[in-house]
ROKE-314488 format. One line per 2 residues: number of its first residue (from 1); their letters; for each residue z, x, y of N, C-alpha, C. Coordinates in pm, 1 decimal, padded with zeros to 6 digits. Layout:
! ROKE-314488
NUM) A) Z/X/Y/Z/X/Y/Z/X/Y | ...
END
This chain:
! ROKE-314488
1) MP) 03498.7/04728.9/-01433.0/03464.6/04651.4/-01549.9/03561.6/04535.4/-01549.1 | 03529.6/04419.0/-01572.8/03406.5/04358.9/-01624.4/03305.7/04325.0/-01513.7
3) QV) 03184.9/04293.3/-01560.0/03080.0/04248.4/-01469.9/03025.2/04114.3/-01517.5 | 02998.6/04028.3/-01421.6/02937.5/03899.2/-01450.2/02801.9/03896.8/-01381.2
5) KI) 02697.1/03873.9/-01459.5/02562.1/03861.3/-01405.1/02519.3/03716.7/-01423.3 | 02479.4/03654.2/-01313.6/02436.3/03514.7/-01317.2/02288.3/03512.4/-01281.8
7) HM) 02208.9/03465.6/-01374.7/02064.0/03457.2/-01355.4/02029.1/03310.2/-01332.8 | 01965.5/03282.2/-01219.2/01927.3/03143.4/-01191.5/01795.2/03138.2/-01116.3
9) SQ) 01740.7/03020.4/-01111.1/01614.0/02998.1/-01042.6/01631.2/03010.0/-00891.6 | 01526.0/03054.7/-00825.3/01526.7/03056.5/-00678.6/01534.5/02914.5/-00623.1
11) ET) 01497.2/02818.6/-00706.0/01497.2/02678.2/-00662.9/01638.9/02619.5/-00655.8 | 01733.5/02678.6/-00726.4/01869.4/02625.6/-00731.8/01938.4/02647.3/-00598.5
13) KT) 01987.0/02539.8/-00541.7/02053.3/02546.6/-00411.6/02203.7/02566.9/-00433.2 | 02256.4/02671.7/-00371.1/02400.2/02697.9/-00377.3/02438.1/02800.4/-00271.4
15) KD) 02563.2/02805.3/-00238.6/02617.6/02909.5/-00150.4/02658.0/03025.1/-00241.2 | 02569.4/03122.8/-00255.3/02592.1/03232.6/-00349.1/02722.9/03306.0/-00325.2
17) SL) 02758.5/03329.7/-00199.9/02880.7/03405.2/-00171.3/03004.8/03328.7/-00217.2 | 03005.8/03197.5/-00200.2/03119.6/03116.2/-00244.9/03126.2/03110.5/-00397.6
19) LA) 03011.1/03094.5/-00460.3/03003.7/03092.4/-00606.2/03054.6/03224.3/-00662.8 | 03007.0/03335.6/-00610.8/03048.2/03467.5/-00659.9/03198.0/03489.1/-00639.7
21) AE) 03249.9/03450.0/-00525.5/03392.5/03468.0/-00496.6/03479.8/03387.8/-00592.4 | 03442.1/03263.6/-00619.2/03523.7/03181.9/-00709.6/03515.0/03233.1/-00853.5
23) IR) 03399.0/03280.7/-00893.4/03386.7/03336.7/-01028.6/03472.0/03462.7/-01040.8 | 03478.5/03542.4/-00933.7/03566.2/03660.2/-00936.5/03712.3/03620.4/-00953.7
25) EV) 03752.9/03513.2/-00887.5/03890.0/03462.9/-00903.7/03915.7/03422.4/-01048.3 | 03821.2/03348.2/-01106.0/03834.7/03306.0/-01246.0/03844.0/03428.0/-01337.0
27) LT) 03760.9/03526.7/-01311.2/03757.5/03648.8/-01391.8/03894.5/03717.4/-01393.5 | 03953.1/03736.0/-01276.7/04082.0/03805.3/-01270.2/04194.6/03722.3/-01331.7
29) EA) 04192.0/03591.5/-01309.3/04296.4/03505.1/-01364.9/04284.8/03492.0/-01516.8 | 04165.8/03464.4/-01566.0/04147.6/03440.2/-01709.6/04171.3/03565.8/-01793.0
31) LG) 04137.4/03681.9/-01737.1/04154.5/03806.9/-01811.7/04284.3/03878.9/-01776.8 | 04353.0/03831.8/-01673.3/04477.6/03894.8/-01633.3/04458.1/04037.3/-01582.8
33) ID) 04349.4/04057.3/-01505.2/04319.9/04191.3/-01453.9/04348.0/04198.6/-01304.7 | 04358.4/04318.9/-01254.4/04381.4/04344.1/-01113.0/04263.3/04291.3/-01031.7
35) KK) 04290.1/04236.5/-00914.8/04184.1/04180.6/-00829.1/04086.5/04286.0/-00777.6 | 04121.4/04414.1/-00792.6/04032.9/04522.1/-00748.9/03929.3/04557.7/-00855.0
37) IG) 03937.9/04494.6/-00971.3/03850.4/04528.5/-01084.1/03746.7/04419.3/-01103.9 | 03623.2/04459.3/-01135.9/03520.0/04363.8/-01173.9/03421.5/04332.9/-01062.5
39) QV) 03301.6/04294.0/-01104.0/03195.2/04259.3/-01010.5/03125.8/04131.1/-01056.6 | 03071.2/04059.7/-00960.4/02989.5/03941.4/-00988.0/02857.5/03959.9/-00914.3
41) MI) 02747.6/03944.4/-00986.6/02614.7/03961.2/-00927.0/02530.1/03838.1/-00957.3 | 02460.0/03790.1/-00858.6/02373.3/03673.8/-00876.4/02229.0/03720.3/-00859.2
43) YR) 02150.7/03692.3/-00961.5/02008.5/03728.5/-00961.5/01927.1/03600.1/-00957.9 | 01824.2/03597.5/-00874.2/01737.9/03479.2/-00864.7/01596.0/03515.7/-00905.4
45) TP) 01535.7/03424.9/-00979.8/01401.2/03446.8/-01032.1/01311.1/03331.5/-00988.5 | 01186.7/03360.5/-00951.8/01092.8/03251.5/-00919.8/01073.8/03160.5/-01041.8
47) AE) 01054.8/03033.2/-01017.6/01040.1/02935.0/-01125.9/00928.4/02972.4/-01223.0 | 00818.7/03029.5/-01172.3/00706.0/03062.8/-01260.4/00738.2/03179.9/-01354.1
49) CR) 00848.8/03247.4/-01331.1/00889.1/03359.7/-01418.0/00994.8/03317.7/-01519.2 | 01017.2/03188.6/-01532.1/01120.6/03138.1/-01622.3/01058.3/03044.3/-01724.0
51) SI) 01109.1/03047.7/-01846.2/01061.7/02956.9/-01949.5/01175.7/02928.6/-02046.3 | 01188.0/02805.0/-02085.7/01290.5/02763.4/-02181.5/01234.5/02646.5/-02261.1
53) HE) 01296.9/02615.2/-02372.2/01253.0/02503.6/-02455.1/01239.9/02377.2/-02371.0 | 01139.6/02295.6/-02400.3/01109.1/02177.2/-02318.8/01223.8/02076.6/-02311.2
55) SR) 01320.1/02083.5/-02401.2/01433.2/01990.8/-02396.2/01535.7/02031.9/-02289.3 | 01517.2/02150.1/-02232.1/01610.3/02199.7/-02130.5/01543.9/02201.5/-01993.5
57) DN) 01626.0/02206.3/-01891.1/01579.6/02213.3/-01752.7/01537.4/02356.9/-01721.1 | 01421.4/02374.7/-01659.4/01374.0/02508.9/-01626.0/01461.2/02575.1/-01518.3
59) NF) 01549.2/02499.3/-01457.5/01645.4/02555.1/-01362.5/01775.0/02595.8/-01432.9 | 01765.8/02623.8/-01563.1/01883.5/02666.9/-01638.6/01947.8/02789.6/-01575.4
61) VF) 02073.9/02811.2/-01608.3/02147.2/02928.3/-01560.9/02188.0/03008.9/-01683.4 | 02169.1/03140.5/-01675.6/02212.0/03229.1/-01783.5/02320.6/03320.6/-01729.3
63) VE) 02434.8/03323.4/-01797.1/02549.0/03404.4/-01755.9/02571.6/03511.9/-01860.3 | 02579.0/03635.3/-01813.7/02599.5/03750.3/-01901.7/02724.7/03823.2/-01852.0
65) IN) 02822.8/03838.9/-01939.6/02946.0/03906.1/-01901.9/02960.3/04032.8/-01984.7 | 02967.0/04146.0/-01916.9/02994.2/04273.2/-01982.6/03141.8/04303.6/-01961.9
67) MY) 03212.3/04333.7/-02070.4/03353.5/04368.6/-02057.8/03398.6/04449.3/-02178.5 | 03513.5/04513.7/-02161.7/03568.9/04590.6/-02272.8/03598.3/04499.6/-02391.1
69) SG) 03584.8/04553.3/-02509.5/03615.5/04479.2/-02631.0/03766.9/04470.5/-02649.3 | 03808.8/04380.5/-02737.0/03949.3/04371.6/-02773.5/04021.9/04246.4/-02729.0
71) RS) 03957.2/04160.6/-02652.6/04025.2/04037.9/-02609.1/04011.5/03930.1/-02715.0 | 04106.3/03838.0/-02716.9/04107.1/03732.9/-02819.5/03990.5/03636.2/-02801.1
73) QE) 03954.0/03571.1/-02910.1/03847.4/03471.3/-02906.2/03885.2/03357.9/-02811.2 | 04012.1/03320.2/-02811.7/04060.5/03213.5/-02724.3/04044.5/03252.6/-02576.8
75) MK) 04077.2/03376.5/-02543.4/04064.5/03423.8/-02405.3/03918.2/03424.1/-02361.7 | 03829.5/03469.2/-02449.8/03686.8/03473.6/-02417.0/03631.0/03332.3/-02400.3
77) KN) 03668.9/03241.3/-02487.8/03620.8/03102.9/-02477.6/03668.7/03040.0/-02346.6 | 03793.7/03061.5/-02313.7/03850.8/03009.0/-02189.5/03775.4/03063.9/-02068.7
79) LL) 03746.8/03193.4/-02068.7/03672.5/03255.5/-01959.1/03534.1/03192.9/-01943.8 | 03460.8/03181.6/-02054.1/03325.9/03123.6/-02048.7/03329.1/02979.0/-01999.1
81) EK) 03422.1/02900.4/-02050.2/03431.4/02759.9/-02008.5/03458.9/02748.6/-01858.9 | 03553.2/02827.6/-01808.9/03588.1/02820.3/-01666.6/03472.3/02865.7/-01577.5
83) IC) 03405.3/02972.3/-01616.8/03291.7/03019.9/-01537.5/03180.6/02915.5/-01535.9 | 03151.5/02854.8/-01650.5/03047.0/02751.5/-01655.6/03082.4/02631.3/-01568.9
85) LV) 03209.6/02593.0/-01565.0/03251.4/02481.6/-01479.7/03234.3/02514.6/-01331.3 | 03262.6/02637.7/-01293.6/03242.5/02678.8/-01153.6/03094.3/02675.0/-01118.7
87) IE) 03010.7/02723.1/-01209.1/02865.5/02721.2/-01184.5/02816.1/02578.2/-01171.7 | 02861.7/02491.2/-01258.6/02823.5/02350.0/-01250.6/02865.9/02291.6/-01115.5
89) KY) 02986.7/02322.5/-01071.8/03040.0/02272.2/-00944.7/02952.4/02314.2/-00826.3 | 02909.2/02438.7/-00822.9/02833.6/02490.5/-00708.2/02684.0/02463.1/-00715.4
91) TG) 02629.0/02448.9/-00835.7/02483.4/02433.8/-00847.7/02439.0/02291.9/-00880.7 | 02527.3/02214.4/-00941.2/02487.9/02081.6/-00987.5/02410.9/02085.8/-01118.7
93) ID) 02394.5/02204.1/-01176.2/02326.6/02218.4/-01305.6/02420.1/02167.6/-01414.6 | 02369.8/02081.6/-01500.4/02448.9/02026.0/-01610.3/02494.7/02137.3/-01705.1
95) LS) 02615.7/02122.8/-01758.1/02669.7/02223.4/-01850.7/02576.3/02252.6/-01967.5 | 02498.4/02153.3/-02009.4/02406.0/02174.6/-02121.1/02294.0/02272.1/-02085.5
97) NI) 02277.6/02301.2/-01956.7/02174.3/02394.2/-01911.2/02233.4/02524.3/-01856.0 | 02359.0/02550.9/-01891.0/02422.9/02676.8/-01855.3/02451.2/02749.5/-01986.4
99) IS) 02386.2/02861.9/-02003.7/02395.2/02940.2/-02127.0/02473.9/03066.7/-02093.3 | 02568.1/03103.7/-02178.7/02650.1/03219.4/-02146.9/02675.7/03305.6/-02269.1
101) CI) 02699.7/03433.5/-02242.9/02733.3/03525.0/-02351.6/02823.6/03635.9/-02299.6 | 02898.2/03694.8/-02391.4/02982.5/03809.8/-02361.1/02929.8/03927.8/-02441.0
103) IE) 02911.1/04037.8/-02371.6/02871.0/04162.8/-02436.1/02991.1/04256.0/-02426.2 | 03045.7/04292.5/-02541.0/03164.2/04377.1/-02541.7/03125.8/04524.4/-02554.6
105) IP) 03186.0/04603.6/-02468.8/03154.6/04745.4/-02460.8/03282.6/04825.4/-02485.5 | 03279.0/04922.1/-02574.6/03397.4/05007.2/-02590.8/03416.9/05091.5/-02464.1
107) PE) 03541.1/05115.6/-02423.1/03567.9/05190.3/-02298.8/03495.5/05325.1/-02291.5 | 03477.1/05390.1/-02404.9/03411.7/05521.0/-02401.2/03261.8/05512.1/-02368.8
109) NY) 03206.5/05390.4/-02369.2/03066.2/05371.3/-02335.5/03046.2/05317.5/-02194.1 | 03147.9/05329.6/-02111.2/03138.1/05280.0/-01972.3/03186.4/05388.4/-01877.0
111) YG) 03112.2/05403.9/-01768.7/03153.8/05497.2/-01663.3/03135.4/05427.3/-01530.7 | 03241.1/05416.5/-01453.4/03234.7/05345.8/-01327.4/03239.2/05433.5/-01205.0
113) GA) 03225.4/05562.4/-01222.5/03229.1/05651.7/-01107.2/03370.5/05698.0/-01078.1 | 03379.1/05802.3/-01005.4/03511.1/05860.5/-00975.4/03567.2/05807.9/-00846.5
END
C-alpha cells in the first residue's frame, strides 16, 4: 500500500514503464515510505469506451490513489500535484485534463498477502 491506478486512452502515446517508474519515485518521496512499498498500474481504454464533458479532451487521464488514511491535507495535495506533473510530462496531456483522487483506506481494511 499505496497503489496508484492511471486510466488513460489507448491513443495516448507514452513510455508506460518510464511513467510508472517515475510515479513510484514520487510516491515514495512525497509520502516518505520505503521504496519496497506501493504499486503503480496503468490501464488503457479504447477511445470509444471513454466519455467526458465536451469541454474536456476525450484523451483525459484519471488517477486513482488508494492509501492508508491519516496523512495531512498538505501531503496529499503535494502528492497529487507531483503525480499530475509527471503524467503531463510523459503524455503531453494538459493538466486541465488530468483528474485525480485519493481514496483513503483504514489499515484494517487492507490485506497485502503474507
